[in-house]
C-alpha positions as CSV (number, residue, x, y, z in Angstrom):
1,T,8.6,-137.8,-110.2
2,N,8.9,-141.2,-111.6
3,A,12.3,-140.0,-113.2
4,I,10.3,-136.9,-114.9
5,A,11.6,-133.6,-113.9
6,F,9.1,-131.0,-113.3
7,E,8.9,-127.5,-112.0
8,T,6.7,-126.0,-109.3
9,T,5.8,-122.2,-108.8
10,N,4.8,-121.3,-105.2
11,V,3.1,-117.7,-104.7
12,N,2.3,-116.6,-101.2
13,L,0.6,-113.3,-100.0
14,S,0.0,-112.7,-96.3
15,P,-1.6,-109.1,-95.6
16,N,-2.0,-107.9,-92.0
17,L,-4.3,-105.7,-90.2
18,S,-4.0,-104.5,-86.6
19,V,-5.5,-102.0,-84.4
20,E,-4.2,-101.0,-81.0
21,Y,-6.1,-98.7,-78.7
22,S,-5.3,-97.7,-75.1
23,I,-6.0,-95.7,-72.1
24,D,-3.0,-95.0,-70.0
25,D,-3.0,-96.8,-66.7
26,I,-6.1,-98.4,-67.2
27,F,-6.2,-100.7,-70.2
28,E,-4.8,-101.8,-73.7
29,L,-6.9,-103.6,-76.5
30,E,-5.3,-104.8,-79.5
31,T,-6.8,-106.8,-82.5
32,E,-5.1,-108.3,-85.3
33,Y,-6.2,-110.1,-88.7
34,N,-4.0,-112.3,-90.9
35,I,-5.0,-113.7,-94.3
36,G,-2.5,-116.0,-96.1
37,F,-3.2,-116.8,-99.6
38,N,-1.0,-119.5,-101.1
39,S,-0.8,-121.0,-104.5
40,S,1.2,-123.9,-105.9
41,K,1.3,-124.9,-109.6
42,F,2.9,-128.0,-111.1
43,S,4.4,-128.2,-114.4
44,L,3.4,-132.0,-114.4
45,E,-0.5,-133.1,-115.1
46,S,-0.4,-135.7,-112.7
47,I,0.1,-133.5,-109.8
48,G,-2.8,-131.0,-109.0
49,D,-2.4,-127.6,-108.3
50,Q,-3.0,-126.3,-104.7
51,K,-4.7,-123.2,-103.7
52,F,-5.7,-122.3,-100.0
53,T,-6.1,-119.5,-97.6
54,N,-5.4,-119.5,-93.9
55,H,-6.9,-117.1,-91.6
56,T,-6.0,-115.8,-87.9
57,A,-8.0,-113.5,-85.9
58,S,-6.7,-112.4,-82.3
59,I,-7.5,-110.0,-79.5
60,D,-5.3,-109.0,-76.5
61,L,-6.9,-107.1,-73.5
62,T,-4.8,-106.0,-70.7
63,T,-6.0,-104.4,-67.7
64,F,-4.0,-101.9,-65.2
65,W,-7.0,-101.3,-63.0
66,P,-7.2,-101.3,-59.9
67,Q,-3.9,-100.1,-59.1
68,N,-1.2,-102.5,-58.9
69,L,-3.0,-105.3,-60.5
70,I,-2.6,-106.5,-64.0
71,M,-5.0,-108.9,-65.8
72,G,-4.6,-110.1,-69.3
73,L,-6.3,-112.2,-71.8
74,R,-5.7,-113.2,-75.3
75,G,-7.8,-114.9,-77.5
76,E,-6.6,-116.4,-81.1
77,Y,-8.9,-117.9,-83.7
78,N,-7.2,-119.9,-86.6
79,V,-9.0,-121.5,-89.6
80,F,-6.7,-123.6,-91.6
81,G,-7.5,-123.8,-95.5
82,N,-4.6,-126.1,-96.2
83,V,-5.6,-129.4,-95.1
84,T,-8.2,-132.0,-96.1
85,E,-11.7,-132.3,-94.9
86,E,-10.7,-135.3,-92.6
87,F,-8.6,-132.6,-90.3
88,D,-10.0,-130.4,-87.7
89,N,-9.4,-127.0,-89.5
90,D,-9.9,-124.7,-86.8
91,S,-8.6,-124.0,-83.2
92,F,-9.4,-121.1,-80.4
93,V,-6.5,-120.4,-78.3
94,L,-7.3,-118.8,-74.9
95,I,-4.5,-117.5,-72.6
96,G,-4.9,-115.8,-69.4
97,S,-2.8,-113.8,-66.8
98,L,-2.9,-112.2,-63.4
99,G,-0.2,-110.2,-62.0
100,Y,0.3,-108.0,-59.0
101,K,3.1,-105.0,-59.1
102,F,4.6,-104.1,-55.8
103,A,8.0,-102.8,-54.3
104,K,7.2,-99.2,-55.9
105,D,6.4,-100.6,-59.4
106,K,9.9,-102.7,-59.7
107,A,8.5,-106.0,-58.9
108,I,5.8,-108.2,-60.5
109,V,4.5,-111.6,-59.8
110,K,2.4,-113.1,-62.4
111,L,0.3,-116.3,-62.8
112,K,-0.4,-117.3,-66.6
113,A,-2.3,-119.9,-68.0
114,Y,-1.7,-121.3,-71.6
115,D,-4.1,-122.7,-73.8
116,I,-7.1,-122.6,-71.2
117,L,-9.4,-124.4,-73.7
118,N,-6.7,-127.1,-74.6
119,Q,-6.9,-126.2,-78.1
120,V,-3.2,-125.9,-79.7
121,I,-3.0,-127.8,-82.5
122,D,-0.5,-127.8,-85.1
123,T,-2.5,-128.6,-88.4
124,R,-0.6,-128.0,-91.7
125,R,-0.2,-128.9,-95.2
126,T,3.6,-129.4,-96.7
127,I,3.7,-129.4,-100.4
128,S,7.4,-130.1,-101.7
129,Q,8.5,-131.0,-105.3
130,D,6.9,-134.4,-105.4
131,F,4.5,-135.0,-102.7
132,I,1.7,-133.4,-100.4
133,S,1.3,-134.3,-96.8
134,D,-1.3,-133.4,-94.3
135,S,-0.4,-133.6,-90.7
136,S,-2.1,-132.7,-87.3
137,S,-0.4,-132.7,-83.8
138,L,-0.8,-131.7,-80.5
139,V,1.8,-128.8,-80.0
140,L,1.5,-127.9,-76.3
141,R,-0.7,-129.0,-73.5
142,Q,-2.3,-126.6,-71.3
143,Y,-0.1,-125.6,-68.4
144,F,0.6,-122.9,-65.9
145,M,3.4,-120.6,-65.2
146,L,4.3,-118.3,-62.3
147,S,7.0,-115.9,-62.7
148,F,8.6,-113.2,-60.9
149,T,10.4,-109.9,-62.3
150,Y,12.4,-107.2,-60.9
151,K,13.6,-104.2,-62.3
152,F,17.0,-103.0,-61.4
153,S,17.4,-99.3,-61.4
154,K,21.1,-99.4,-61.0
155,F,23.5,-102.3,-62.7
156,G,27.0,-102.8,-62.4
157,G,27.1,-99.6,-60.1
158,K,25.7,-97.5,-62.8
159,D,21.9,-95.8,-63.0
160,P,21.1,-96.3,-66.8
161,N,18.5,-93.5,-66.2
162,R,21.0,-91.0,-65.6
163,G,23.7,-89.6,-68.0
164,N,27.5,-89.7,-67.7
């Protein structure tokens, strides 16, 4: 910076906690919490050291009841500690899906809604050797996707479920 050499030391620690619970053929529940501790120290006094913490908490619920119907809901809450007060530092993302299994459980047609609340943003702080930049942008707009999946029991004339 201004023809002065300096050193930067970055330390990141990101522990994660996840809990899953399910009852076969009825529902699955998965929760997850991530926390990210970040520290950047600069050898130049003119550049302030940076410390911040990011959080993400999510929950996934999938139901398989009534029979042949699959309903899913994912909620994710993010808190970005790495941006200035001028930026929106949190978001809540909601994704939902509804599927139907048929053809002896080999086929699934599914409608999925992404970002139901239109909240997916990318807020971040970039720290390099000689600058700090905050940015925020809309990553993806709300959209819907219809999919069809079919499970083949034989492929290339061979049944993968049977031995040679």
